C-alpha positions in Angstrom: 2.9 -24.3 18.8 -0.3 -22.2 18.7 -3.8 -23.7 19.1 -5.1 -21.2 16.5 -5.7 -21.9 12.8 -5.0 -18.9 10.6 -5.3 -18.2 6.9 -3.3 -15.7 4.9 -5.2 -14.8 1.8 -3.3 -12.9 -0.9 -4.5 -11.7 -4.3 -2.0 -12.5 -7.0 -0.4 -9.6 -8.9 -3.4 -7.6 -7.7 -3.2 -4.4 -9.8 -2.4 -6.4 -12.9 -5.2 -8.9 -12.2 -7.7 -6.2 -11.9 -6.6 -4.7 -15.2 -6.9 -8.2 -16.8 -10.5 -8.5 -15.6 -11.3 -5.2 -17.3 -9.4 -6.1 -20.4 -9.1 -9.9 -21.0 -6.8 -9.3 -23.9 -4.0 -8.6 -21.3 -4.1 -12.1 -19.9 -1.1 -14.2 -20.5 1.0 -11.2 -21.5 3.8 -9.3 -19.8 2.0 -6.4 -18.1 3.3 -3.6 -15.9 1.1 -1.3 -13.8 2.7 2.0 -12.6 3.2 4.3 -15.5 4.5 4.9 -19.0 7.6 3.0 -20.2 10.7 5.0 -19.6 8.8 7.2 -17.1 10.1 8.5 -13.8 7.9 6.3 -11.6 8.4 2.7 -10.5 6.7 -0.6 -11.1 3.6 -1.0 -8.9 2.8 -4.5 -10.1 4.1 -6.9 -12.8 2.3 -9.9 -14.2 4.0 -13.3 -13.8 4.9 -13.2 -17.5 6.7 -9.9 -16.9 8.4 -11.3 -13.8 10.2 -13.9 -16.0 12.2 -11.0 -17.4 13.3 -9.9 -13.9 10.7 -7.2 -13.4 9.4 -6.6 -9.9 7.6 -4.1 -7.7 9.6 -1.0 -6.9 11.8 -1.3 -10.0 12.3 2.0 -12.0 10.1 2.0 -15.1 13.1 2.8 -17.3 14.8 -0.4 -16.1 11.6 -2.4 -16.6 11.2 -1.1 -20.2 14.8 -2.1 -20.9 14.5 -5.6 -19.5 11.2 -6.3 -21.2 10.6 -4.1 -24.2 7.5 -6.1 -25.1 5.8 -5.4 -21.8 2.5 -3.5 -21.9 2.7 -0.5 -19.5 -0.5 0.8 -17.8 -0.9 3.9 -15.7 -3.3 2.2 -13.4 -6.1 3.5 -11.2 -6.0 3.4 -7.5 -9.7 4.0 -7.3 -10.4 0.8 -9.2 -8.0 -1.2 -7.0 -9.5 0.2 -3.8 -13.0 -0.8 -4.9 -11.8 -4.3 -5.8 -10.1 -4.5 -2.4 -13.3 -3.4 -0.6 -15.2 -6.2 -2.3 -12.4 -8.7 -1.6 -12.5 -7.9 2.1 -16.3 -8.1 2.2 -16.1 -11.6 0.8 -13.6 -12.6 3.5 -15.7 -11.1 6.2 -18.5 -13.4 5.2 -16.4 -16.4 6.0 -15.0 -15.2 9.4 -15.5 -12.1 11.5 -11.9 -12.4 12.7 -10.3 -10.4 9.8 -7.1 -8.4 9.7 -6.4 -6.6 6.4 -2.7 -6.4 5.7 -2.9 -4.1 2.7 -5.2 -3.7 -0.2 -4.5 -7.2 -1.5 -4.0 -9.4 1.5 -5.5 -10.3 4.8 -5.4 -12.7 7.7 -8.4 -14.7 8.8 -8.6 -16.6 12.1 -10.6 -19.7 11.3 -10.2 -21.8 14.5 -13.1 -24.2 14.8 -14.6 -23.4 11.4 -14.0 -26.9 10.1 -17.4 -27.8 11.7 -19.1 -25.6 9.1 -17.1 -26.4 6.0 -16.0 -30.0 6.7 -12.3 -28.9 6.9 -10.3 -25.7 6.9 -8.8 -26.7 3.6 -12.3 -26.9 2.1 -13.1 -23.5 3.6 -10.0 -22.1 1.8 -11.2 -23.7 -1.5 -14.6 -22.1 -1.0 -12.9 -18.7 -0.5 -10.8 -19.0 -3.6 -13.8 -20.1 -5.7 -16.0 -17.2 -4.5 -13.3 -14.6 -5.1 -12.7 -16.0 -8.6 -16.4 -16.1 -9.4 -17.4 -12.7 -8.1 -14.3 -10.7 -8.8 -12.5 -12.7 -11.4 -9.3 -12.5 -9.4 -6.8 -15.3 -8.6 -6.0 -15.7 -4.9 -3.4 -17.8 -3.0 -4.0 -19.1 0.5 -1.7 -20.3 3.2 -3.1 -22.2 6.3 -1.1 -22.6 9.5 -1.1 -22.2 13.2 0.3 -18.7 13.0 0.3 -15.6 10.9 4.0 -15.8 9.9 3.9 -19.4 8.8 0.5 -18.8 7.0 2.1 -15.9 5.0 5.1 -18.0 4.0 2.8 -20.8 2.9 0.6 -18.5 0.7 3.7 -17.0 -0.9 5.1 -20.4 -1.7 1.7 -21.5 -3.2 1.7 -18.6 -5.7 0.2 -18.2 -8.2 -3.4 -19.2 -7.5 -2.4 -21.9 -5.0 -3.3 -23.3 -1.6 -0.9 -24.7 0.9 -1.7 -26.0 4.4 1.0 -26.6 7.0 0.0 -29.2 9.5 0.2 -28.6 13.2 3.6 -29.7 14.6 5.3 -29.4 11.2 5.9 -25.7 11.3 9.7 -25.8 12.0 10.4 -28.6 9.4 8.3 -26.7 6.8 10.4 -23.5 7.3 13.8 -25.2 7.8 15.0 -25.6 4.2 13.8 -22.1 3.1 16.3 -19.3 2.3 16.3 -16.5 4.9 14.5 -14.0 2.6 11.4 -16.1 2.7 10.8 -15.4 6.4 8.8 -12.2 7.0 10.8 -9.5 8.8 14.1 -10.4 7.1 15.1 -7.6 4.7 18.3 -7.4 2.7 20.3 -5.7 5.5 19.3 -8.3 8.1 19.9 -11.1 5.6 23.4 -9.9 5.0 24.1 -9.6 8.7 22.8 -13.2 9.2 24.9 -14.5 6.3 28.0 -12.8 7.9 27.2 -15.0 10.9 27.2 -18.1 8.7 23.4 -18.4 8.7 21.8 -19.0 5.3 18.6 -20.9 5.9 15.6 -20.5 8.2 16.6 -23.8 9.8 20.1 -22.6 10.6 18.5 -19.5 12.1 16.3 -21.7 14.3 19.2 -23.6 15.8 21.3 -20.5 16.4 21.1 -19.7 20.2 18.7 -16.9 20.8 21.3 -15.1 23.0 23.6 -14.7 20.0 20.8 -13.3 17.8 19.8 -10.9 20.6 23.3 -9.6 20.9 23.4 -8.7 17.2 19.8 -7.6 16.6 18.3 -6.8 20.0 14.8 -7.8 20.8 14.0 -8.4 17.2 16.6 -11.2 17.2 14.5 -13.1 19.7 11.5 -12.6 17.5 13.3 -13.9 14.5 14.4 -16.9 16.4 10.9 -17.7 17.5 9.5 -17.3 14.0 12.2 -19.4 12.5 11.3 -22.1 15.0 7.7 -22.0 13.8 6.5 -20.3 17.0 4.1 -17.4 16.4 1.3 -16.5 18.9 0.4 -13.2 17.4 -3.4 -12.7 17.2 -5.4 -11.6 14.2 -6.3 -8.0 15.0 -9.0 -5.8 13.4 -7.6 -2.8 11.6 -7.1 0.4 13.7 -8.0 3.8 12.6 -5.8 5.5 10.1 -3.2 7.8 11.8 -2.4 9.9 8.8 -3.5 10.6 5.2 -1.1 11.6 2.5 -0.7 11.9 -1.3 2.4 12.4 -3.4 3.7 12.2 -6.9 6.9 11.9 -8.9 7.3 14.4 -11.8 8.2 13.3 -15.3 11.0 15.8 -15.2 12.6 17.6 -12.3 11.2 21.1 -11.9 11.9 24.5 -10.3 8.6 25.9 -11.6 6.9 27.3 -8.5 3.5 27.7 -10.2 3.6 24.1 -11.3 4.7 22.9 -7.8 2.0 24.8 -6.1 -0.7 23.7 -8.6 0.3 20.1 -7.9 0.4 20.7 -4.2 -3.0 22.2 -4.3 -4.4 19.2 -6.2 -2.8 16.7 -3.8 -4.1 18.8 -0.8 -7.6 18.6 -2.2 -7.3 14.8 -2.4 -6.1 14.7 1.2 -8.9 17.0 2.3 -11.6 15.0 0.5 -10.3 11.8 2.2 -10.3 13.5 5.6 -13.9 14.5 5.2 -14.9 11.1 3.9 -13.5 9.6 7.1 -15.2 12.2 9.3 -11.8 13.3 10.6 -9.9 16.6 11.2 -6.2 17.1 11.3 -3.9 18.9 13.7 -0.7 18.7 11.7 0.3 19.2 8.0 3.5 17.8 6.5 5.2 18.6 3.2 7.5 16.1 1.5 10.0 17.0 -1.1 12.5 14.9 -3.0 15.2 16.8 -4.9 17.1 15.9 -8.1 19.9 14.2 -6.1 17.3 12.1 -4.3 17.7 14.0 -1.0 14.3 13.7 0.7 13.0 16.1 3.3 9.8 16.5 5.3 8.6 19.7 7.0 5.7 19.7 9.4 3.5 22.4 11.0 1.1 21.9 13.9 -2.2 23.7 13.4 -3.6 25.8 16.3 -7.0 24.2 15.6 -7.9 21.0 13.9 -9.4 21.3 10.5 -10.4 19.5 7.3 -10.6 22.2 4.6 -8.6 22.0 1.4 -7.6 25.7 1.8 -6.1 25.2 5.2 -4.1 22.2 4.1 -2.9 23.9 1.0 -2.0 27.2 2.6 0.0 25.5 5.3 1.7 23.3 2.7 2.5 26.3 0.5 4.2 28.2 3.3 6.3 25.1 4.1 7.1 24.8 0.4 8.2 28.5 0.1 10.5 28.1 3.1 12.0 24.9 1.7 12.6 26.3 -1.7 14.3 29.4 -0.2 16.9 27.1 1.4 17.5 24.5 -1.4 17.8 25.6 -5.0 17.8 22.1 -6.6 15.0 21.1 -8.9 12.2 19.0 -7.3 11.7 15.4 -8.3 8.8 14.5 -6.0 6.2 16.4 -4.0 3.7 15.3 -1.4 1.5 16.5 1.3 -0.1 14.8 4.3 -2.0 15.3 7.5 -1.7 13.6 10.9 -2.8 13.8 14.5 -6.3 13.0 13.3 -9.3 13.6 15.5 -13.1 13.1 15.0 -14.8 15.9 13.3 -16.4 18.3 15.8 -17.4 21.9 16.1 -13.8 23.2 16.1 -13.2 26.4 14.1 -11.0 26.0 11.1 -8.0 28.3 10.2 -10.3 30.3 8.0 -13.1 32.7 8.7 -16.8 31.6 8.4 -16.2 27.9 9.3 -19.9 26.9 8.8 -19.9 28.4 5.3 -16.6 26.8 4.5 -17.9 23.4 5.7 -21.0 23.8 3.5 -18.8 24.6 0.6 -16.6 21.6 1.1 -19.7 19.3 1.4 -21.1 20.8 -1.9 -17.8 20.3 -3.7 -17.5 16.7 -2.4 -21.0 16.0 -3.6 -20.4 17.4 -7.1 -17.1 15.4 -7.4 -18.7 12.2 -6.2 -21.4 12.5 -8.9 -19.4 14.0 -11.8 -15.8 13.1 -11.1 -13.0 14.8 -9.1 -12.0 17.3 -11.8 -15.6 18.4 -12.5 -14.9 21.3 -10.1 -11.5 22.9 -9.8 -9.7 25.9 -8.5 -8.0 28.2 -10.9 -4.7 26.9 -9.6 -5.3 23.2 -10.5 -6.5 24.1 -14.0 -2.8 24.5 -14.8 -2.5 20.7 -14.6 -5.2 20.2 -17.2 -2.8 20.2 -20.2 -0.1 18.3 -18.4 -1.8 15.2 -16.9 -4.2 12.6 -18.3 -7.7 13.1 -16.9 -10.5 10.6 -15.9 -13.5 10.6 -13.7 -11.2 9.8 -10.8 -9.1 12.9 -11.3 -5.7 13.6 -12.8 -3.5 10.5 -13.4 -0.3 11.5 -11.6 2.8 9.4 -11.4 2.4 8.2 -7.8 5.1 6.0 -6.3 3.7 2.5 -5.6 0.4 3.6 -7.0 -0.6 4.0 -3.4 -2.9 7.0 -3.9 
């Protein structure tokens, strides 16, 4: 058993909860964030009222619409959720400097010894819940345990808007009766393999010899055995620097229209370039992602001779990769995306284009205008093609982005 005390703090139905704060009339109703009913995207988040009908994240919107015709479907806004997440993490950082974000809507806090400040760790968790509710209007669930895995299970079991503490020494007995799927790290494939071995609960997993699990799952089998036994010594780690930046979207209808594909690619590339510059990074690699009508998905990458952060360099590279891909495969395209990787700190490297200083000044001017007046306040002729096809807001065009992750 670990000597640490760790909290897992998780915002409940995060995207939906943010929308309900902005529009209180949505509270208590089946709400889906992710796109229009019957659209080509997937459910990014569903309210608990919608979940009663079987709706869940990752479900096709068409399926969600069929299961719950009364549901209210919302396009959603990643910019709003990112801002709410930033405020959420800032609140948590006020309680402990040992913070590890695990996504937009969840984080781990190491709170060992903090009972001397708050009276108890439980009271500290109550204070966190109350502050998040007061300042952001968002419900949050908290799990407290000696390790990250057990704390995450506890927060999940306490949902919605709950708080559950697992006492030291009771980790194994707490986990034992739970179904396998409740243990982080066990997906559907692993669950099926374990069930084939006659293992159906976390407790049964814990009493299975580690050697048997290792023979079937390799090193991960030993990790599963330790976690099922309530043993987890992993530390709360601060977030590392992003290794890549990408944007992608699923089309309402599959398309072969090259002008439309390149217009979308240009827009996505501009979003990637803006984020690169915001982070003070340059990229050495550009990657194109395509998903065709039969769901075949490909990625094609190109290593740049010199690191850069310009929209033009990103788009030109992506467009060349697109042309090559379309010359080989004649199927309509269902999804397109572009990303950059091998990130380095911005320096004085030359970009792929001439007049790097002038280009850098132009990028800064464009970023400044968009920051003040909205992303679509200044556009290239290419992206204007999207104006009549996608809804527009201060944050830019509302594309159907899988998982609403961009």
